[in-house]
HTML snippet that shows the backbone in 3Dmol.js (N, CA, C, O; Angstrom):
<script src="https://3Dmol.org/build/3Dmol-min.js"></script>
<div id="view" style="width:600px;height:400px;position:relative"></div>
<script>
const pdb = `
ATOM      1  N   UNK A   1     -59.951  27.466-182.891  1.00  0.00           N
ATOM      2  CA  UNK A   1     -59.843  28.869-182.556  1.00  0.00           C
ATOM      3  C   UNK A   1     -58.905  28.998-181.358  1.00  0.00           C
ATOM      4  O   UNK A   1     -58.945  28.201-180.421  1.00  0.00           O
ATOM      5  N   UNK A   2     -58.087  29.994-181.416  1.00  0.00           N
ATOM      6  CA  UNK A   2     -57.128  30.225-180.353  1.00  0.00           C
ATOM      7  C   UNK A   2     -57.763  31.053-179.239  1.00  0.00           C
ATOM      8  O   UNK A   2     -58.637  31.886-179.477  1.00  0.00           O
ATOM      9  N   UNK A   3     -57.303  30.802-178.031  1.00  0.00           N
ATOM     10  CA  UNK A   3     -57.816  31.564-176.893  1.00  0.00           C
ATOM     11  C   UNK A   3     -57.434  33.036-177.003  1.00  0.00           C
ATOM     12  O   UNK A   3     -58.165  33.907-176.533  1.00  0.00           O
ATOM     13  N   UNK A   4     -56.309  33.307-177.612  1.00  0.00           N
ATOM     14  CA  UNK A   4     -55.855  34.683-177.782  1.00  0.00           C
ATOM     15  C   UNK A   4     -56.803  35.507-178.638  1.00  0.00           C
ATOM     16  O   UNK A   4     -57.010  36.693-178.381  1.00  0.00           O
ATOM     17  N   UNK A   5     -57.377  34.877-179.655  1.00  0.00           N
ATOM     18  CA  UNK A   5     -58.337  35.588-180.515  1.00  0.00           C
ATOM     19  C   UNK A   5     -59.599  35.946-179.743  1.00  0.00           C
ATOM     20  O   UNK A   5     -60.145  37.039-179.898  1.00  0.00           O
ATOM     21  N   UNK A   6     -60.059  35.011-178.905  1.00  0.00           N
ATOM     22  CA  UNK A   6     -61.252  35.273-178.096  1.00  0.00           C
ATOM     23  C   UNK A   6     -60.984  36.392-177.107  1.00  0.00           C
ATOM     24  O   UNK A   6     -61.823  37.275-176.927  1.00  0.00           O
ATOM     25  N   UNK A   7     -59.835  36.367-176.470  1.00  0.00           N
ATOM     26  CA  UNK A   7     -59.474  37.415-175.514  1.00  0.00           C
ATOM     27  C   UNK A   7     -59.353  38.755-176.220  1.00  0.00           C
ATOM     28  O   UNK A   7     -59.770  39.779-175.678  1.00  0.00           O
ATOM     29  N   UNK A   8     -58.786  38.762-177.425  1.00  0.00           N
ATOM     30  CA  UNK A   8     -58.653  39.996-178.190  1.00  0.00           C
ATOM     31  C   UNK A   8     -60.023  40.580-178.539  1.00  0.00           C
ATOM     32  O   UNK A   8     -60.227  41.790-178.440  1.00  0.00           O
ATOM     33  N   UNK A   9     -60.956  39.724-178.946  1.00  0.00           N
ATOM     34  CA  UNK A   9     -62.303  40.198-179.271  1.00  0.00           C
ATOM     35  C   UNK A   9     -62.992  40.747-178.025  1.00  0.00           C
ATOM     36  O   UNK A   9     -63.666  41.775-178.087  1.00  0.00           O
ATOM     37  N   UNK A  10     -62.822  40.059-176.889  1.00  0.00           N
ATOM     38  CA  UNK A  10     -63.426  40.532-175.638  1.00  0.00           C
ATOM     39  C   UNK A  10     -62.831  41.874-175.220  1.00  0.00           C
ATOM     40  O   UNK A  10     -63.553  42.758-174.759  1.00  0.00           O
ATOM     41  N   UNK A  11     -61.524  42.026-175.379  1.00  0.00           N
ATOM     42  CA  UNK A  11     -60.879  43.294-175.045  1.00  0.00           C
ATOM     43  C   UNK A  11     -61.388  44.423-175.938  1.00  0.00           C
ATOM     44  O   UNK A  11     -61.654  45.526-175.460  1.00  0.00           O
ATOM     45  N   UNK A  12     -61.523  44.148-177.229  1.00  0.00           N
ATOM     46  CA  UNK A  12     -62.045  45.160-178.149  1.00  0.00           C
ATOM     47  C   UNK A  12     -63.482  45.534-177.808  1.00  0.00           C
ATOM     48  O   UNK A  12     -63.858  46.702-177.907  1.00  0.00           O
ATOM     49  N   UNK A  13     -64.291  44.552-177.407  1.00  0.00           N
ATOM     50  CA  UNK A  13     -65.684  44.822-177.051  1.00  0.00           C
ATOM     51  C   UNK A  13     -65.765  45.680-175.799  1.00  0.00           C
ATOM     52  O   UNK A  13     -66.558  46.620-175.744  1.00  0.00           O
ATOM     53  N   UNK A  14     -64.957  45.367-174.796  1.00  0.00           N
ATOM     54  CA  UNK A  14     -64.957  46.165-173.569  1.00  0.00           C
ATOM     55  C   UNK A  14     -64.456  47.571-173.845  1.00  0.00           C
ATOM     56  O   UNK A  14     -65.031  48.541-173.352  1.00  0.00           O
ATOM     57  N   UNK A  15     -63.390  47.692-174.631  1.00  0.00           N
ATOM     58  CA  UNK A  15     -62.859  49.011-174.972  1.00  0.00           C
ATOM     59  C   UNK A  15     -63.889  49.838-175.739  1.00  0.00           C
ATOM     60  O   UNK A  15     -64.060  51.026-175.467  1.00  0.00           O
ATOM     61  N   UNK A  16     -64.569  49.217-176.689  1.00  0.00           N
ATOM     62  CA  UNK A  16     -65.586  49.929-177.463  1.00  0.00           C
ATOM     63  C   UNK A  16     -66.743  50.364-176.574  1.00  0.00           C
ATOM     64  O   UNK A  16     -67.255  51.474-176.719  1.00  0.00           O
ATOM     65  N   UNK A  17     -67.156  49.500-175.659  1.00  0.00           N
ATOM     66  CA  UNK A  17     -68.227  49.858-174.730  1.00  0.00           C
ATOM     67  C   UNK A  17     -67.858  51.026-173.836  1.00  0.00           C
ATOM     68  O   UNK A  17     -68.666  51.926-173.612  1.00  0.00           O
ATOM     69  N   UNK A  18     -66.638  51.010-173.328  1.00  0.00           N
ATOM     70  CA  UNK A  18     -66.176  52.132-172.496  1.00  0.00           C
ATOM     71  C   UNK A  18     -66.056  53.410-173.307  1.00  0.00           C
ATOM     72  O   UNK A  18     -66.393  54.491-172.825  1.00  0.00           O
ATOM     73  N   UNK A  19     -65.582  53.291-174.522  1.00  0.00           N
ATOM     74  CA  UNK A  19     -65.430  54.452-175.389  1.00  0.00           C
ATOM     75  C   UNK A  19     -66.784  55.067-175.725  1.00  0.00           C
ATOM     76  O   UNK A  19     -66.921  56.289-175.767  1.00  0.00           O
ATOM     77  N   UNK A  20     -67.776  54.229-175.962  1.00  0.00           N
ATOM     78  CA  UNK A  20     -69.117  54.709-176.303  1.00  0.00           C
ATOM     79  C   UNK A  20     -69.796  55.358-175.104  1.00  0.00           C
ATOM     80  O   UNK A  20     -70.500  56.357-175.255  1.00  0.00           O
ATOM     81  N   UNK A  21     -69.592  54.799-173.919  1.00  0.00           N
ATOM     82  CA  UNK A  21     -70.272  55.314-172.725  1.00  0.00           C
ATOM     83  C   UNK A  21     -69.597  56.544-172.129  1.00  0.00           C
ATOM     84  O   UNK A  21     -70.227  57.274-171.365  1.00  0.00           O
ATOM     85  N   UNK A  22     -68.345  56.788-172.456  1.00  0.00           N
ATOM     86  CA  UNK A  22     -67.594  57.851-171.795  1.00  0.00           C
ATOM     87  C   UNK A  22     -68.155  59.267-171.978  1.00  0.00           C
ATOM     88  O   UNK A  22     -68.108  60.031-171.014  1.00  0.00           O
ATOM     89  N   UNK A  23     -68.681  59.675-173.138  1.00  0.00           N
ATOM     90  CA  UNK A  23     -69.209  61.045-173.212  1.00  0.00           C
ATOM     91  C   UNK A  23     -70.390  61.280-172.269  1.00  0.00           C
ATOM     92  O   UNK A  23     -70.452  62.318-171.609  1.00  0.00           O
ATOM     93  N   UNK A  24     -71.323  60.335-172.197  1.00  0.00           N
ATOM     94  CA  UNK A  24     -72.470  60.511-171.323  1.00  0.00           C
ATOM     95  C   UNK A  24     -72.069  60.449-169.853  1.00  0.00           C
ATOM     96  O   UNK A  24     -72.539  61.247-169.042  1.00  0.00           O
ATOM     97  N   UNK A  25     -71.200  59.500-169.511  1.00  0.00           N
ATOM     98  CA  UNK A  25     -70.769  59.378-168.126  1.00  0.00           C
ATOM     99  C   UNK A  25     -69.950  60.581-167.685  1.00  0.00           C
ATOM    100  O   UNK A  25     -70.106  61.065-166.564  1.00  0.00           O
ATOM    101  N   UNK A  26     -69.084  61.062-168.559  1.00  0.00           N
ATOM    102  CA  UNK A  26     -68.263  62.223-168.220  1.00  0.00           C
ATOM    103  C   UNK A  26     -69.087  63.478-168.012  1.00  0.00           C
ATOM    104  O   UNK A  26     -68.867  64.216-167.052  1.00  0.00           O
ATOM    105  N   UNK A  27     -70.026  63.724-168.899  1.00  0.00           N
ATOM    106  CA  UNK A  27     -70.867  64.908-168.754  1.00  0.00           C
ATOM    107  C   UNK A  27     -71.759  64.798-167.524  1.00  0.00           C
ATOM    108  O   UNK A  27     -71.966  65.786-166.820  1.00  0.00           O
ATOM    109  N   UNK A  28     -72.294  63.597-167.257  1.00  0.00           N
ATOM    110  CA  UNK A  28     -73.091  63.394-166.050  1.00  0.00           C
ATOM    111  C   UNK A  28     -72.276  63.620-164.789  1.00  0.00           C
ATOM    112  O   UNK A  28     -72.778  64.177-163.813  1.00  0.00           O
ATOM    113  N   UNK A  29     -71.015  63.189-164.806  1.00  0.00           N
ATOM    114  CA  UNK A  29     -70.127  63.397-163.670  1.00  0.00           C
ATOM    115  C   UNK A  29     -69.858  64.878-163.437  1.00  0.00           C
ATOM    116  O   UNK A  29     -69.900  65.355-162.302  1.00  0.00           O
ATOM    117  N   UNK A  30     -69.583  65.597-164.512  1.00  0.00           N
ATOM    118  CA  UNK A  30     -69.294  67.039-164.383  1.00  0.00           C
ATOM    119  C   UNK A  30     -70.507  67.792-163.872  1.00  0.00           C
ATOM    120  O   UNK A  30     -70.378  68.629-162.979  1.00  0.00           O
ATOM    121  N   UNK A  31     -71.681  67.513-164.417  1.00  0.00           N
ATOM    122  CA  UNK A  31     -72.905  68.186-163.974  1.00  0.00           C
ATOM    123  C   UNK A  31     -73.212  67.831-162.527  1.00  0.00           C
ATOM    124  O   UNK A  31     -73.600  68.702-161.748  1.00  0.00           O
ATOM    125  N   UNK A  32     -73.046  66.568-162.156  1.00  0.00           N
ATOM    126  CA  UNK A  32     -73.258  66.150-160.774  1.00  0.00           C
ATOM    127  C   UNK A  32     -72.333  66.857-159.809  1.00  0.00           C
ATOM    128  O   UNK A  32     -72.739  67.224-158.706  1.00  0.00           O
ATOM    129  N   UNK A  33     -71.082  67.052-160.222  1.00  0.00           N
ATOM    130  CA  UNK A  33     -70.116  67.764-159.386  1.00  0.00           C
ATOM    131  C   UNK A  33     -70.502  69.229-159.218  1.00  0.00           C
ATOM    132  O   UNK A  33     -70.418  69.783-158.122  1.00  0.00           O
ATOM    133  N   UNK A  34     -70.924  69.849-160.315  1.00  0.00           N
ATOM    134  CA  UNK A  34     -71.327  71.257-160.257  1.00  0.00           C
ATOM    135  C   UNK A  34     -72.534  71.437-159.338  1.00  0.00           C
ATOM    136  O   UNK A  34     -72.567  72.358-158.522  1.00  0.00           O
ATOM    137  N   UNK A  35     -73.520  70.559-159.473  1.00  0.00           N
ATOM    138  CA  UNK A  35     -74.712  70.655-158.629  1.00  0.00           C
ATOM    139  C   UNK A  35     -74.356  70.373-157.172  1.00  0.00           C
ATOM    140  O   UNK A  35     -74.896  71.017-156.272  1.00  0.00           O
ATOM    141  N   UNK A  36     -73.457  69.421-156.926  1.00  0.00           N
ATOM    142  CA  UNK A  36     -73.042  69.118-155.553  1.00  0.00           C
ATOM    143  C   UNK A  36     -72.319  70.304-154.923  1.00  0.00           C
ATOM    144  O   UNK A  36     -72.519  70.598-153.744  1.00  0.00           O
ATOM    145  N   UNK A  37     -71.489  70.978-155.694  1.00  0.00           N
ATOM    146  CA  UNK A  37     -70.806  72.170-155.175  1.00  0.00           C
ATOM    147  C   UNK A  37     -71.810  73.280-154.894  1.00  0.00           C
ATOM    148  O   UNK A  37     -71.709  73.974-153.882  1.00  0.00           O
ATOM    149  N   UNK A  38     -72.788  73.448-155.799  1.00  0.00           N
ATOM    150  CA  UNK A  38     -73.847  74.426-155.588  1.00  0.00           C
ATOM    151  C   UNK A  38     -74.644  74.106-154.321  1.00  0.00           C
ATOM    152  O   UNK A  38     -74.957  75.009-153.545  1.00  0.00           O
ATOM    153  N   UNK A  39     -74.972  72.842-154.108  1.00  0.00           N
ATOM    154  CA  UNK A  39     -75.712  72.449-152.918  1.00  0.00           C
ATOM    155  C   UNK A  39     -74.895  72.667-151.653  1.00  0.00           C
ATOM    156  O   UNK A  39     -75.439  73.056-150.620  1.00  0.00           O
ATOM    157  N   UNK A  40     -73.593  72.418-151.729  1.00  0.00           N
ATOM    158  CA  UNK A  40     -72.745  72.600-150.545  1.00  0.00           C
ATOM    159  C   UNK A  40     -72.587  74.072-150.191  1.00  0.00           C
ATOM    160  O   UNK A  40     -72.554  74.430-149.014  1.00  0.00           O
ATOM    161  N   UNK A  41     -72.489  74.924-151.204  1.00  0.00           N
ATOM    162  CA  UNK A  41     -72.302  76.340-150.907  1.00  0.00           C
ATOM    163  C   UNK A  41     -73.591  77.004-150.435  1.00  0.00           C
ATOM    164  O   UNK A  41     -73.544  77.918-149.612  1.00  0.00           O
ATOM    165  N   UNK A  42     -74.734  76.565-150.937  1.00  0.00           N
ATOM    166  CA  UNK A  42     -76.007  77.174-150.529  1.00  0.00           C
ATOM    167  C   UNK A  42     -76.682  76.410-149.402  1.00  0.00           C
ATOM    168  O   UNK A  42     -77.714  76.856-148.899  1.00  0.00           O
ATOM    169  N   UNK A  43     -76.137  75.282-148.994  1.00  0.00           N
ATOM    170  CA  UNK A  43     -76.658  74.425-147.935  1.00  0.00           C
ATOM    171  C   UNK A  43     -78.082  73.957-148.220  1.00  0.00           C
ATOM    172  O   UNK A  43     -78.902  73.831-147.311  1.00  0.00           O
ATOM    173  N   UNK A  44     -78.360  73.701-149.499  1.00  0.00           N
ATOM    174  CA  UNK A  44     -79.627  73.103-149.900  1.00  0.00           C
ATOM    175  C   UNK A  44     -79.418  71.592-149.891  1.00  0.00           C
ATOM    176  O   UNK A  44     -78.567  71.078-150.617  1.00  0.00           O
ATOM    177  N   UNK A  45     -80.179  70.888-149.083  1.00  0.00           N
ATOM    178  CA  UNK A  45     -79.987  69.448-148.956  1.00  0.00           C
ATOM    179  C   UNK A  45     -81.088  68.665-149.655  1.00  0.00           C
ATOM    180  O   UNK A  45     -81.574  67.668-149.121  1.00  0.00           O
ATOM    181  N   UNK A  46     -81.475  69.097-150.813  1.00  0.00           N
ATOM    182  CA  UNK A  46     -82.504  68.407-151.586  1.00  0.00           C
ATOM    183  C   UNK A  46     -81.844  67.317-152.426  1.00  0.00           C
ATOM    184  O   UNK A  46     -81.008  67.615-153.280  1.00  0.00           O
ATOM    185  N   UNK A  47     -82.209  66.068-152.194  1.00  0.00           N
ATOM    186  CA  UNK A  47     -81.574  64.951-152.880  1.00  0.00           C
ATOM    187  C   UNK A  47     -82.003  64.834-154.338  1.00  0.00           C
ATOM    188  O   UNK A  47     -81.243  64.329-155.164  1.00  0.00           O
ATOM    189  N   UNK A  48     -83.190  65.286-154.661  1.00  0.00           N
ATOM    190  CA  UNK A  48     -83.688  65.140-156.032  1.00  0.00           C
ATOM    191  C   UNK A  48     -83.235  66.261-156.951  1.00  0.00           C
ATOM    192  O   UNK A  48     -83.506  66.214-158.151  1.00  0.00           O
ATOM    193  N   UNK A  49     -82.560  67.257-156.427  1.00  0.00           N
ATOM    194  CA  UNK A  49     -82.133  68.404-157.233  1.00  0.00           C
ATOM    195  C   UNK A  49     -81.128  68.015-158.309  1.00  0.00           C
ATOM    196  O   UNK A  49     -81.065  68.673-159.348  1.00  0.00           O
ATOM    197  N   UNK A  50     -80.359  66.990-158.096  1.00  0.00           N
ATOM    198  CA  UNK A  50     -79.287  66.625-159.020  1.00  0.00           C
ATOM    199  C   UNK A  50     -79.792  65.804-160.202  1.00  0.00           C
ATOM    200  O   UNK A  50     -79.112  65.749-161.226  1.00  0.00           O
ATOM    201  N   UNK A  51     -80.949  65.167-160.103  1.00  0.00           N
ATOM    202  CA  UNK A  51     -81.387  64.235-161.137  1.00  0.00           C
ATOM    203  C   UNK A  51     -81.759  64.906-162.452  1.00  0.00           C
ATOM    204  O   UNK A  51     -81.358  64.432-163.515  1.00  0.00           O
ATOM    205  N   UNK A  52     -82.515  65.995-162.404  1.00  0.00           N
ATOM    206  CA  UNK A  52     -82.976  66.641-163.636  1.00  0.00           C
ATOM    207  C   UNK A  52     -81.807  67.182-164.457  1.00  0.00           C
ATOM    208  O   UNK A  52     -81.761  66.926-165.660  1.00  0.00           O
ATOM    209  N   UNK A  53     -80.851  67.923-163.865  1.00  0.00           N
ATOM    210  CA  UNK A  53     -79.708  68.378-164.685  1.00  0.00           C
ATOM    211  C   UNK A  53     -78.881  67.230-165.258  1.00  0.00           C
ATOM    212  O   UNK A  53     -78.394  67.319-166.385  1.00  0.00           O
ATOM    213  N   UNK A  54     -78.719  66.149-164.484  1.00  0.00           N
ATOM    214  CA  UNK A  54     -77.955  65.005-164.997  1.00  0.00           C
ATOM    215  C   UNK A  54     -78.672  64.343-166.168  1.00  0.00           C
ATOM    216  O   UNK A  54     -78.047  64.003-167.173  1.00  0.00           O
ATOM    217  N   UNK A  55     -79.971  64.161-166.040  1.00  0.00           N
ATOM    218  CA  UNK A  55     -80.728  63.539-167.119  1.00  0.00           C
ATOM    219  C   UNK A  55     -80.672  64.385-168.377  1.00  0.00           C
ATOM    220  O   UNK A  55     -80.489  63.864-169.477  1.00  0.00           O
ATOM    221  N   UNK A  56     -80.829  65.700-168.213  1.00  0.00           N
ATOM    222  CA  UNK A  56     -80.758  66.591-169.376  1.00  0.00           C
ATOM    223  C   UNK A  56     -79.368  66.570-170.004  1.00  0.00           C
ATOM    224  O   UNK A  56     -79.243  66.570-171.229  1.00  0.00           O
ATOM    225  N   UNK A  57     -78.321  66.553-169.176  1.00  0.00           N
ATOM    226  CA  UNK A  57     -76.953  66.522-169.695  1.00  0.00           C
ATOM    227  C   UNK A  57     -76.678  65.239-170.469  1.00  0.00           C
ATOM    228  O   UNK A  57     -76.035  65.272-171.518  1.00  0.00           O
ATOM    229  N   UNK A  58     -77.158  64.118-169.961  1.00  0.00           N
ATOM    230  CA  UNK A  58     -76.942  62.846-170.647  1.00  0.00           C
ATOM    231  C   UNK A  58     -77.718  62.820-171.963  1.00  0.00           C
ATOM    232  O   UNK A  58     -77.215  62.317-172.968  1.00  0.00           O
ATOM    233  N   UNK A  59     -78.932  63.355-171.963  1.00  0.00           N
ATOM    234  CA  UNK A  59     -79.712  63.400-173.207  1.00  0.00           C
ATOM    235  C   UNK A  59     -79.050  64.295-174.245  1.00  0.00           C
ATOM    236  O   UNK A  59     -79.008  63.944-175.424  1.00  0.00           O
ATOM    237  N   UNK A  60     -78.534  65.444-173.826  1.00  0.00           N
ATOM    238  CA  UNK A  60     -77.841  66.349-174.751  1.00  0.00           C
ATOM    239  C   UNK A  60     -76.569  65.695-175.280  1.00  0.00           C
ATOM    240  O   UNK A  60     -76.261  65.799-176.467  1.00  0.00           O
ATOM    241  N   UNK A  61     -75.832  65.023-174.399  1.00  0.00           N
ATOM    242  CA  UNK A  61     -74.620  64.324-174.839  1.00  0.00           C
ATOM    243  C   UNK A  61     -74.955  63.229-175.835  1.00  0.00           C
ATOM    244  O   UNK A  61     -74.213  63.005-176.791  1.00  0.00           O
ATOM    245  N   UNK A  62     -76.073  62.543-175.615  1.00  0.00           N
ATOM    246  CA  UNK A  62     -76.483  61.490-176.547  1.00  0.00           C
ATOM    247  C   UNK A  62     -76.857  62.079-177.905  1.00  0.00           C
ATOM    248  O   UNK A  62     -76.568  61.482-178.942  1.00  0.00           O
ATOM    249  N   UNK A  63     -77.492  63.236-177.904  1.00  0.00           N
ATOM    250  CA  UNK A  63     -77.832  63.893-179.168  1.00  0.00           C
ATOM    251  C   UNK A  63     -76.582  64.387-179.895  1.00  0.00           C
ATOM    252  O   UNK A  63     -76.471  64.260-181.115  1.00  0.00           O
ATOM    253  N   UNK A  64     -75.650  64.948-179.139  1.00  0.00           N
ATOM    254  CA  UNK A  64     -74.440  65.505-179.757  1.00  0.00           C
ATOM    255  C   UNK A  64     -73.518  64.392-180.248  1.00  0.00           C
ATOM    256  O   UNK A  64     -73.009  64.452-181.367  1.00  0.00           O
ATOM    257  N   UNK A  65     -73.306  63.378-179.410  1.00  0.00           N
ATOM    258  CA  UNK A  65     -72.360  62.319-179.742  1.00  0.00           C
ATOM    259  C   UNK A  65     -73.017  61.114-180.412  1.00  0.00           C
ATOM    260  O   UNK A  65     -72.337  60.125-180.685  1.00  0.00           O
ATOM    261  N   UNK A  66     -74.311  61.171-180.682  1.00  0.00           N
ATOM    262  CA  UNK A  66     -75.034  60.053-181.278  1.00  0.00           C
ATOM    263  C   UNK A  66     -74.452  59.550-182.585  1.00  0.00           C
ATOM    264  O   UNK A  66     -74.251  58.344-182.729  1.00  0.00           O
ATOM    265  N   UNK A  67     -74.168  60.432-183.553  1.00  0.00           N
ATOM    266  CA  UNK A  67     -73.578  59.944-184.810  1.00  0.00           C
ATOM    267  C   UNK A  67     -72.217  59.271-184.616  1.00  0.00           C
ATOM    268  O   UNK A  67     -71.919  58.263-185.257  1.00  0.00           O
ATOM    269  N   UNK A  68     -71.407  59.831-183.738  1.00  0.00           N
ATOM    270  CA  UNK A  68     -70.093  59.230-183.465  1.00  0.00           C
ATOM    271  C   UNK A  68     -70.252  57.860-182.807  1.00  0.00           C
ATOM    272  O   UNK A  68     -69.530  56.920-183.139  1.00  0.00           O
ATOM    273  N   UNK A  69     -71.199  57.753-181.873  1.00  0.00           N
ATOM    274  CA  UNK A  69     -71.448  56.479-181.199  1.00  0.00           C
ATOM    275  C   UNK A  69     -71.903  55.434-182.211  1.00  0.00           C
ATOM    276  O   UNK A  69     -71.430  54.297-182.198  1.00  0.00           O
ATOM    277  N   UNK A  70     -72.818  55.824-183.083  1.00  0.00           N
ATOM    278  CA  UNK A  70     -73.323  54.881-184.085  1.00  0.00           C
ATOM    279  C   UNK A  70     -72.209  54.446-185.035  1.00  0.00           C
ATOM    280  O   UNK A  70     -72.122  53.270-185.391  1.00  0.00           O
ATOM    281  N   UNK A  71     -71.358  55.386-185.448  1.00  0.00           N
ATOM    282  CA  UNK A  71     -70.251  55.049-186.343  1.00  0.00           C
ATOM    283  C   UNK A  71     -69.264  54.097-185.655  1.00  0.00           C
ATOM    284  O   UNK A  71     -68.779  53.150-186.274  1.00  0.00           O
ATOM    285  N   UNK A  72     -68.971  54.350-184.387  1.00  0.00           N
ATOM    286  CA  UNK A  72     -68.043  53.496-183.647  1.00  0.00           C
ATOM    287  C   UNK A  72     -68.612  52.089-183.476  1.00  0.00           C
ATOM    288  O   UNK A  72     -67.892  51.104-183.634  1.00  0.00           O
ATOM    289  N   UNK A  73     -69.894  51.993-183.157  1.00  0.00           N
ATOM    290  CA  UNK A  73     -70.534  50.676-183.015  1.00  0.00           C
ATOM    291  C   UNK A  73     -70.576  49.936-184.348  1.00  0.00           C
ATOM    292  O   UNK A  73     -70.359  48.726-184.401  1.00  0.00           O
ATOM    293  N   UNK A  74     -70.855  50.666-185.421  1.00  0.00           N
ATOM    294  CA  UNK A  74     -70.922  50.044-186.744  1.00  0.00           C
ATOM    295  C   UNK A  74     -69.550  49.536-187.178  1.00  0.00           C
ATOM    296  O   UNK A  74     -69.444  48.440-187.728  1.00  0.00           O
ATOM    297  N   UNK A  75     -68.503  50.315-186.939  1.00  0.00           N
ATOM    298  CA  UNK A  75     -67.157  49.887-187.298  1.00  0.00           C
ATOM    299  C   UNK A  75     -66.744  48.649-186.514  1.00  0.00           C
ATOM    300  O   UNK A  75     -66.138  47.735-187.074  1.00  0.00           O
ATOM    301  N   UNK A  76     -67.066  48.609-185.216  1.00  0.00           N
ATOM    302  CA  UNK A  76     -66.720  47.430-184.416  1.00  0.00           C
ATOM    303  C   UNK A  76     -67.473  46.204-184.909  1.00  0.00           C
ATOM    304  O   UNK A  76     -66.893  45.125-185.034  1.00  0.00           O
ATOM    305  N   UNK A  77     -68.764  46.364-185.190  1.00  0.00           N
ATOM    306  CA  UNK A  77     -69.569  45.237-185.665  1.00  0.00           C
ATOM    307  C   UNK A  77     -69.079  44.748-187.022  1.00  0.00           C
ATOM    308  O   UNK A  77     -69.039  43.541-187.262  1.00  0.00           O
ATOM    309  N   UNK A  78     -68.708  45.660-187.908  1.00  0.00           N
ATOM    310  CA  UNK A  78     -68.186  45.280-189.212  1.00  0.00           C
ATOM    311  C   UNK A  78     -66.876  44.509-189.067  1.00  0.00           C
ATOM    312  O   UNK A  78     -66.677  43.497-189.738  1.00  0.00           O
ATOM    313  N   UNK A  79     -65.977  44.982-188.192  1.00  0.00           N
ATOM    314  CA  UNK A  79     -64.723  44.254-187.949  1.00  0.00           C
ATOM    315  C   UNK A  79     -64.998  42.865-187.390  1.00  0.00           C
ATOM    316  O   UNK A  79     -64.334  41.894-187.752  1.00  0.00           O
ATOM    317  N   UNK A  80     -65.984  42.783-186.503  1.00  0.00           N
ATOM    318  CA  UNK A  80     -66.321  41.493-185.907  1.00  0.00           C
ATOM    319  C   UNK A  80     -66.878  40.530-186.954  1.00  0.00           C
ATOM    320  O   UNK A  80     -66.489  39.362-186.987  1.00  0.00           O
ATOM    321  N   UNK A  81     -67.778  41.005-187.803  1.00  0.00           N
ATOM    322  CA  UNK A  81     -68.345  40.161-188.857  1.00  0.00           C
ATOM    323  C   UNK A  81     -67.291  39.754-189.883  1.00  0.00           C
ATOM    324  O   UNK A  81     -67.313  38.630-190.385  1.00  0.00           O
ATOM    325  N   UNK A  82     -66.373  40.660-190.195  1.00  0.00           N
ATOM    326  CA  UNK A  82     -65.330  40.329-191.163  1.00  0.00           C
ATOM    327  C   UNK A  82     -64.334  39.309-190.619  1.00  0.00           C
ATOM    328  O   UNK A  82     -63.676  38.619-191.397  1.00  0.00           O
ATOM    329  N   UNK A  83     -64.213  39.205-189.311  1.00  0.00           N
ATOM    330  CA  UNK A  83     -63.247  38.275-188.732  1.00  0.00           C
ATOM    331  C   UNK A  83     -63.856  36.923-188.391  1.00  0.00           C
ATOM    332  O   UNK A  83     -63.175  36.070-187.821  1.00  0.00           O
ATOM    333  N   UNK A  84     -65.124  36.711-188.728  1.00  0.00           N
ATOM    334  CA  UNK A  84     -65.764  35.420-188.402  1.00  0.00           C
ATOM    335  C   UNK A  84     -65.052  34.273-189.109  1.00  0.00           C
ATOM    336  O   UNK A  84     -64.851  33.220-188.505  1.00  0.00           O
ATOM    337  N   UNK A  85     -64.665  34.448-190.368  1.00  0.00           N
ATOM    338  CA  UNK A  85     -63.996  33.357-191.099  1.00  0.00           C
ATOM    339  C   UNK A  85     -62.671  32.987-190.472  1.00  0.00           C
ATOM    340  O   UNK A  85     -62.339  31.804-190.401  1.00  0.00           O
ATOM    341  N   UNK A  86     -61.897  33.968-190.012  1.00  0.00           N
ATOM    342  CA  UNK A  86     -60.608  33.647-189.412  1.00  0.00           C
ATOM    343  C   UNK A  86     -60.771  33.050-188.021  1.00  0.00           C
ATOM    344  O   UNK A  86     -59.935  32.257-187.586  1.00  0.00           O
ATOM    345  N   UNK A  87     -61.826  33.418-187.327  1.00  0.00           N
ATOM    346  CA  UNK A  87     -62.042  32.900-185.982  1.00  0.00           C
ATOM    347  C   UNK A  87     -62.503  31.442-186.034  1.00  0.00           C
ATOM    348  O   UNK A  87     -62.006  30.592-185.295  1.00  0.00           O
ATOM    349  N   UNK A  88     -63.454  31.174-186.915  1.00  0.00           N
ATOM    350  CA  UNK A  88     -63.997  29.815-186.985  1.00  0.00           C
ATOM    351  C   UNK A  88     -63.095  28.873-187.755  1.00  0.00           C
ATOM    352  O   UNK A  88     -63.233  27.655-187.634  1.00  0.00           O
ATOM    353  N   UNK A  89     -62.178  29.405-188.542  1.00  0.00           N
ATOM    354  CA  UNK A  89     -61.258  28.554-189.294  1.00  0.00           C
ATOM    355  C   UNK A  89     -61.856  27.996-190.573  1.00  0.00           C
ATOM    356  O   UNK A  89     -61.347  27.020-191.123  1.00  0.00           O
ATOM    357  N   UNK A  90     -62.928  28.606-191.048  1.00  0.00           N
ATOM    358  CA  UNK A  90     -63.565  28.119-192.288  1.00  0.00           C
ATOM    359  C   UNK A  90     -62.986  28.781-193.511  1.00  0.00           C
ATOM    360  O   UNK A  90     -63.407  28.487-194.630  1.00  0.00           O
TER     361      UNK A  90
END
`;
const viewer = $3Dmol.createViewer("view");
viewer.addModel(pdb, "pdb");
viewer.setStyle({}, {cartoon: {color: "spectrum"}});
viewer.zoomTo();
viewer.render();
</script>
């Protein structure tokens, strides 16, 4: 097996992981920013105020993007399983 093939598989795995996590992380970031701006303008210094909206946003994003995430993971896994013969040289 060539080192290039291993590096390519690792790159695809990292890219797929980032792609799958980006909707939840992005929505959590946006909600966190909105709550932080709200806290700064109203001078409410409650540290726990940001957790509930972020958790709800991530759960909603997971529900909305769940089918896409599952399809992306399935496609990556299928490509990985199909390339086992070429990687091992059998």
